[in-house]
C-alpha positions, -999 to +999 in steps of 0.1 A: -806+163-636-813+156-600-832+183-579-807+185-556-780+189-585-808+216-594-808+235-563-771+233-565-771+247-599-791+274-585-768+280-563-736+286-575-741+291-610-744+317-636-726+327-660-714+361-682-710+361-721-672+373-716-664+341-691-686+319-707-653+315-734-631+293-709-636+254-710-653+234-679-632+210-672-656+185-685-652+203-722-617+202-716-613+165-705-643+155-730-655+134-706-680+145-672-666+160-643-670+126-618-677+101-647-637+089-641-608+095-626-585+119-639-550+111-639-526+143-627-512+151-658-544+153-673-551+182-639-516+192-649-531+200-685-561+212-670-545+241-650-521+250-676-549+258-701-567+284-681-528+301-673-529+305-706-562+313-713-568+336-683-531+347-677-549+382-661-562+365-639-545+327-632-507+330-623-495+290-624-464+280-605-444+252-603-432+247-568-414+212-575-413+183-576-422+148-565-398+112-557-416+103-586-408+137-606-444+150-611-443+189-608-462+201-577-485+234-590-497+264-572-525+287-591-528+320-579-564+326-586-581+367-587-591+395-604-569+413-630-563+446-610-552+420-582-527+393-600-512+422-616-503+436-582-500+404-567-463+404-554-472+439-541-502+425-521-484+394-507-456+416-489-480+440-474-494+413-463-468+401-441-457+433-435-495+424-408-469+401-389-450+434-377-476+460-375-470+475-407-494+461-434-516+482-457-542+456-473-572+449-475-572+413-498-584+382-479-558+355-489-574+320-494-554+290-492-569+258-508-553+217-504-565+193-525-554+156-519-529+153-490-539+118-490-539+104-527-566+084-522-592+108-512-592+113-550-625+133-555-609+166-541-584+175-569-616+167-593-633+193-567-605+221-568-613+221-611-645+230-604-637+254-581-612+272-604-634+275-631-663+285-612-643+317-596-633+328-630-666+330-643-700+330-619-680+334-590-651+363-601-670+393-581-657+372-548-618+378-566-625+417-564-611+416-525-592+382-529-566+365-537-570+324-536-545+300-534-550+267-551-532+236-547-549+212-568-529+182-559-503+177-525-498+139-530-498+133-571-479+103-566-504+084-548-531+095-562-517+083-590-514+056-578-550+050-569-566+066-600-546+037-618-553+010-596-590+020-598-590+021-638-568-010-642-598-030-615-629-012-618-662-022-635-678-012-668-697+004-662-687+010-624-703-016-598-714-006-571-718-032-551-688-025-521-678-066-524-666-057-560-628-049-560-629-017-573-637-014-541-607-025-521-572-014-526-541-037-518-513-033-495-496-002-504-530+015-514-530+055-523-529+076-494-495+083-489-465+092-505-440+078-525-421+065-494-457+057-477-452+087-452-492+103-445-481+140-457-515+152-436-490+145-403-463+157-419-464+198-416-442+205-387-417+175-397-407+182-433-398+150-435-407+147-468-397+163-500-432+176-507-438+192-478-402+207-475-413+225-506-447+234-498-442+252-469-415+269-486-442+290-502-467+287-474-445+310-456-435+333-483-479+337-480-490+329-447-527+329-455-556+342-438-575+312-444-564+275-450-594+247-462-577+211-461-596+186-484-603+153-472-628+122-476-631+094-446-655+063-446-676+060-474-705+056-444-703+090-432-717+123-442-698+152-449-676+172-417-671+204-418-656+231-391-666+241-368-634+221-352-636+198-327-623+199-285-593+197-276-582+232-296-551+245-283-548+275-262-529+289-280-561+293-308-579+324-302-612+332-298-615+350-334-602+317-346-629+298-333-657+320-339-646+324-379-647+284-377-683+290-373-692+314-396-684+294-414-697+260-412-732+284-406-724+294-443-719+259-451-748+246-437-772+271-455-760+254-487-763+220-475-795+227-458-810+235-491-798+201-509-804+180-480-770+169-480-763+154-442-732+163-426-717+171-390-698+192-370-674+196-334-668+157-336-635+140-337-606+162-358-600+183-336-572+214-334-544+202-312-515+186-331-492+203-346-487+185-378-519+184-396-532+207-423-551+225-405-535+227-373-504+236-379-518+267-405-541+273-372-507+282-358-493+303-381-523+327-374-547+311-401-583+297-403-574+263-405-600+236-410-605+205-425-635+193-445-640+159-450-662+144-479-674+106-470-662+080-495-621+082-500-606+047-519-638+027-507-659+048-522-651+046-567-672+065-591-698+048-569-709+026-544-737+014-516-738+030-484-745+008-450-783+030-454-788+020-488-776+052-505-761+051-537-724+074-533-708+088-564-681+103-570-704+132-588-723+135-551-691+139-538-673+165-561-707+181-556-701+187-515-660+197-519-672+222-540-699+238-527-674+243-493-649+253-515-667+281-529-685+292-500-652+297-472-638+320-505-674+333-503-674+343-463-638+351-466-646+379-494-674+389-471-652+396-440-613+407-458-615+438-434-622+414-404-596+385-414-566+416-421-577+429-388-572+399-364-549+386-384-525+419-370-540+407-337-523+376-339-492+384-341-484+405-314-460+400-290-480+370-268-478+371-231-471+335-227-461+320-200-424+306-210-404+331-228-373+314-240-357+280-241-325+271-238-308+244-253-277+224-247-262+192-260-241+172-288-234+199-314-252+173-343-280+170-327-286+213-323-274+216-360-302+192-362-331+212-351-318+242-363-323+230-393-358+224-391-359+254-373-346+272-408-372+256-426-401+270-406-384+307-403-382+300-362-352+329-352-327+313-328-297+330-314-266+317-286-264+331-249-237+344-232-219+323-212-241+319-176-269+298-158-305+298-171-332+290-144-364+277-150-385+247-159-361+214-161-368+192-192-347+163-176-363+164-141-402+178-151-392+205-123-377+235-118-338+230-121-311+250-140-288+249-162-251+267-173-250+280-208-227+289-229-223+303-272-225+267-282-259+268-264-293+273-284-320+300-271-355+297-289-377+328-278-410+332-281-409+368-287-405+367-325-428+367-351-433+329-352-435+332-317-468+308-310-455+286-336-423+282-311-445+277-280-467+250-297-436+227-307-411+237-277-439+238-247-428+208-220-464+201-215-493+210-239-525+217-223-554+193-225-589+210-225-599+170-238-582+138-238-601+119-263-580+136-292-573+121-332-535+116-329-504+118-304-508+145-276-464+153-272-440+163-296-419+184-274-388+195-296-361+194-271-375+157-257-372+146-296-339+159-305-325+144-271-313+179-260-308+192-225-331+223-216-344+248-196-383+267-200-373+305-185-401+326-180-380+357-185-362+362-217-329+351-227-304+374-246-292+366-274-269+368-301-286+362-334-262+343-346-253+302-337-213+305-335-204+266-323-169+255-329-161+239-360-149+203-368-115+201-374-095+169-386-058+161-388-052+131-409-017+117-409-007+098-436+015+078-415-008+070-385-013+040-370-050+046-366-079+071-371-104+078-345-139+100-345-169+095-316-206+077-318-230+100-308-257+108-337-272+104-369-248+121-388-219+099-374-245+071-383-245+082-424-204+090-421-203+054-413-223+042-440-207+059-467-172+041-452-189+008-457-201+018-492-168+029-502-149-001-491-135+007-461-130-011-430-138+002-396-137-014-361-150+000-331-147+004-297-163-018-265-151-004-241-138+038-229-104+042-236-080+073-234-044+081-254-029+108-252-047+134-227-077+118-246-108+105-238-133+078-259-165+066-251-181+033-262-185+028-295-159+052-307-151+042-346-115+035-351-100+030-383-065+014-391-047+016-415-042-020-409-071-028-421-072-008-451-036-015-464-054-025-494-071+006-501-051+021-525-076+055-521-082+052-480-070+083-472-082+100-496-115+084-491-115+090-450-103+133-459-131+134-481-160+115-463-149+133-426-145+168-444-185+155-458-200+153-422-179+174-409-164+148-386-133+155-364-107+130-369-077+121-343-046+107-360-031+080-340+005+065-343-001+041-323-028+014-310-015+010-276-031+029-251-029+049-217-062+033-201-090+008-218-082-019-243-053-017-269-065-013-302-055-052-312-082-065-282-109-085-289-128-056-273-121-033-302-139-057-333-144-051-365-182-039-377-198-066-397-211-044-431-247-050-428-267-071-454-296-060-447-332-073-461-367-058-450-398-075-450-429-052-468-463-064-470-487-090-457-484-084-419-468-049-416-478-014-419-472-001-450-468+033-425-441+013-406-422+003-434-421+036-450-405+050-418-377+022-423-375+023-458-372+066-458-346+062-438-322+037-453-329+063-484-328+093-477-316+098-440-288+071-439-278+065-479-273+027-472-287+001-493-316-022-480-337-055-498-371-049-500-386-086-499-422-090-499-442-112-473-455-125-509-424-150-517-409-146-483-402-176-480-386-187-509-359-163-502-326-176-487-321-150-457-280-171-454-282-140-483-285-112-456-269-108-415-299-081-408-335-090-412-361-061-399-395-067-392-419-034-394-444-026-372-475-043-384-506-068-373-489-098-372-510-118-350-499-156-355-480-147-393-448-171-385-460-207-381-443-229-360-423-242-393-411-207-398-400-196-365-378-226-359-360-218-396-358-179-379-340-197-351-319-211-371-305-185-391-300-164-354-285-187-341-261-192-373-256-154-368-283-131-383-295-102-365-338-099-363-349-067-355-386-064-346-404-034-341-438-030-324-465-056-334-440-077-352-428-086-315-459-105-314-453-122-339-417-141-322-437-143-283-450-175-276-435-213-268-424-218-306-416-182-307-380-163-293-374-146-253-399-119-256-437-126-234-468-101-236-472-085-198-506-102-187-530-081-168-560-081-151-589-067-166-615-057-142-647-067-165-668-066-139-663-023-133-668-019-171-701-039-171-718-017-149-701+015-169-731+033-187-730+031-222-728+072-228-692+069-211-682+040-228-655+061-252-644+079-214-641+043-203-617+026-233-596+059-229-582+049-195-569+015-214-549+041-239-520+062-250-522+086-270-485+096-281-471+104-249-435+110-240-422+084-209-387+089-194-370+054-199-334+041-180-313+031-205-279+005-199-253+030-218-227+004-215-247-025-245-242-015-276-275-010-288-277+025-265-238+039-274-239+070-278-270+076-248-265+089-216-286+069-194-318+079-194-338+081-229-376+101-237-396+078-258-422+085-272-449+055-267-478+052-288-501+029-269-503+003-246-481-028-255-459-040-228-435-066-225-417-080-197-380-075-197-359-099-208-336-122-186-308-103-201-300-076-223-328-048-213-313-020-224-342+011-227-372+001-202-398+017-177-392+010-139-423+015-119-436+055-125-448+059-157-465+093-152-456+106-185-435+142-186-461+152-215-493+140-232-521+118-217-519+079-205-550+067-193-552+053-155-547+016-167-526+014-193-501+036-171-502-003-146-495-018-176-465-007-187-451-001-158-416-019-157-418-029-190-394-030-221-386-002-248-357-018-266-334-050-256-313-078-269-319-108-267-288-132-277-300-165-293-263-187-303-247-165-322-273-144-332-293-116-315-329-108-314-335-069-309-370-056-298-380-022-305-416-018-288-417+019-291-411+030-325-373+055-329-385+063-366-421+070-360-435+097-390-394+103-392-393+134-368-387+116-336-343+123-335-333+111-311-346+074-315-325+073-350-297+061-333-307+035-311-317+021-345-282+024-357-268+010-329-293-021-342-277-022-379-240-018-366-230-019-329-246-052-324-233-081-320 
């Protein structure tokens, strides 16, 4: 055993005679921990073993399942007395959010392996729980430790299975060996290729939804998210980097320092390298460190060098050999140190937790929202998951900051409006999620800098400095349908993703549907562009037509208007060429090769879990051998395409589009269609002031670079809502721009675009980047022969949470013809 491991053992290892009966992970698994990657079912077996052998000190629960049916576990570890009183401890702890609790226990939640190929953490979790039950059981006298050994079992098994398939025996430390280079779909993401560490607030994934339900039942004092970073980096632990969000308390910041110093003590003793206060900030709310922080915890990320590159061992850039055993030792040390410090400070953690939940004197006391019922309902669903309270105001007028103008304004309210106030248990979280423009203490950030929910959900909103009174329940008028059997047609609106789901299900049921390309009125009602028209004549051979229509409309809460005639009072009659049959989409999506797994995953998840409509996934490896004539839509997800399509392939795509095909090119895929041999899109050319950059001091280089960056900022765009791509929208749209990619306006078909004013409504955009995106395309349609190319420069499906962008994507599928 090496000297540093001897020192490590001297710090942490002492076995009592009673505890020694438990098998260590190595003894149970039959191999030395760190000599192999443990598959998820074997991890489950070990935790079940501990729960069976020490039921008085370990309570094991299954809180859900992944998309691939793997169980999600939580282990509650504490003294026998605490475990027997666990529910009472939980209830008393939650009373602290109302200033009424009476508990002295520290609640520490340790989350492992949110990224599947950052696989050391699950290994470390087994060593940690064993040590807590044996040598360090004294920590548990006043502490309840909650361990999630693997947040992302699907990703972890994807990585471990891949590694076991490709590794050398014995393992090869040469970084050039295959075992250090995963393929396109690596183990980082979950089944749908989502990054679960960026989903805590948005809850698009089943793992996140199930985990947060239990998390809200505990709201721990301390939460640690164990990660890995590049293999050449030393260890990172708290305190975090700037920017800290302004709601983070002085105690939360100070306690990170306390923990960091304790970790440093152990790392110093072993001669291990580490760094703090760099890179990993506390701002974006959907991380495993920030979301707990905004709920009163000391939320932290711990980052070990290695990741998917590390394997069982690898030679780093400085010539050292980093092994899986080393990585386990480091994560084990910070985990145990976290529990140690929390145990020593249990009383203070409880006191400060109570203070966090006292009513905060935030500038904005209430957020009042108006908008389409479907969008309001979508937001309410998210709020329910976070246990955020809301209500409905009385009819009247509310004044404050107007999100649509970026200035003071007013808005009329009805009992269908939504009010979310900071005067509630989750008031701090409300401020973070709803504030118009989060205050940045430093523009160098790790993630996006804007996310305000009124913009994301496409709702009119006022932030009021006064507390707006509201009823506890929001009682909106329920949708009603009258499907008269002998009607000529059945009419319904089009303005939300729920409408798209309704349409998709009708297609799958064999129903034919038309759309209105012009507004019309009949029998005293007005109908807008995009209105769906389902005629009896189009479906005369569908025997169960009315039954399907009735069942589907009730499922999606759709109001159906029955009409006995196709003769309108104004607009186009139902037999007009302007009342077009919607072509049933037959969709192919490119994967692999140049596409980003994250961007592909957003599309995959959208179709299977949100729209519920089938797609064919075509991998880049064999795409050349696929007959595109079998499909009428080809989606190119964002990624790094460069010159991916050669001249011959571009010509083939052009011919396919001219015959009636439709390409939806997103993000970086647009670059592959640019150029003389491509389509009509052109990247904007900007002058680069290289002289000014050359004269800038090296120490300022990072600051200079951010002048050309947009770190997830919200911009107000103009919308041509007479175009089918924008049916269901108003004449402006708030887009989340993730970078400075910019393209010239098209000759025609500029549907969503930025004009001269490119000051973001929320978030950071560098001065040079703002110049670059001025007068540029956001969404547009280029007609090519009988087909179209739809350009989506910004991503309407980003991380599945930008709700108001999803109808643009649905329009691209169903409305554009």
